[in-house]
C-alpha angles and dihedrals in degrees: 000000000000119000126210110236117228119241112259094249093050092047092048090049093051092046095050094045091053087046089052092052091050091048091052092049097051091044091051090050093046090053089067092053118102098204103042094172093056092047094049091047091055090044095058100035094048091047089052090052094047093051095043096096088063091074088078089069102044134063124249115271116262118247090257092051091046088057091053091047089054090050090047097053091047091051093045092047092051089046092054093048095046090047091055091048091049093049090046095049101041146023119285090232090060106035101040096053091045093048094047095037098056092052102074095051093048090047091053091052094045092045088053098049100033106030098027093236121149135200123218114235093255090052091050089051090054091050089051092050092053091047091047090055092050095045093045089068092051096046092048092049090052093050090052091056102260116159112279101183091106096052095098092049088047091055091050089048089053090052091051091049088056092046097052092043091058093043094048094044090052091048094051092048091049094058124083084232125017090233092076095063096035094053099042093045092049093047091049095045098054097065092035093055094043091054091047089054091050089050089056101039102025121201091337087077094066098073089042089057091055090056093046102049098099100051090034094059093045094048089045091060091049094044099046094040090053095045092049088057090051092051091053089050088053088053094059103027140048112287098223093046093048092046092052093045090052088061087075081090083088088064093048091045090053091054090048089050091055101043102027108026094031093229123162119263110216126190088251091058090047093053093046092049091050091050091051092050091046092052091049092053093046090048092063098032098078 
């Protein structure tokens, strides 16, 4: 039976929306974990082990791709550590929107200067609407007296999100098939991040890892599955648009907070969520 292939833009949209849902789910689950570093260490290392057999079916990375993989694992490792610092130092309602909100604008600029991509004026407006919705939550939280100590770390995290997005997108597009970069970068990152966690925590991390293996493995599957979908979306769509559309994870996370975590839903959150949804619709409407 013949199947009708989806247009690249439709395929990229579907991939990134599913990716956004998975991102929101594993972040909501991680929020309930006491030792976030141990859980994330298990997440990434176990995912690397699970995907290891796939190397039998793919070629070795080229020297140029190996360089991008090295940059990728450094950027992802720094991102994980700064995210933990941001969440430790400040309120989630402040640091998460700032970290996720600064990414799309930075990605748009980097994509323009490094990858020679451009955004039409209406697309840039849509990106700004999404970022406005995300930042609205953060600014309102600050005005209401929420802790702001993690703001600086959140801004650094946003810059790292933009950095690894550009690096990974370039790596996926370089490969004959996106699987080559995705598999090798994931396999390399797991041990690298685990060693970086041991460097920070020392031997005390070992017993924490034993306690965190169950949630770590589950969240690893959700996290890596979702990010692989996003990378394939980057391969067939515009980087800045896909990056912005992925920020609809804020909307999904809000719904999870209401129905799963039983968090309050203020008018501010409602307006911000609607802005994010509006920006996402406008982004694909032109």
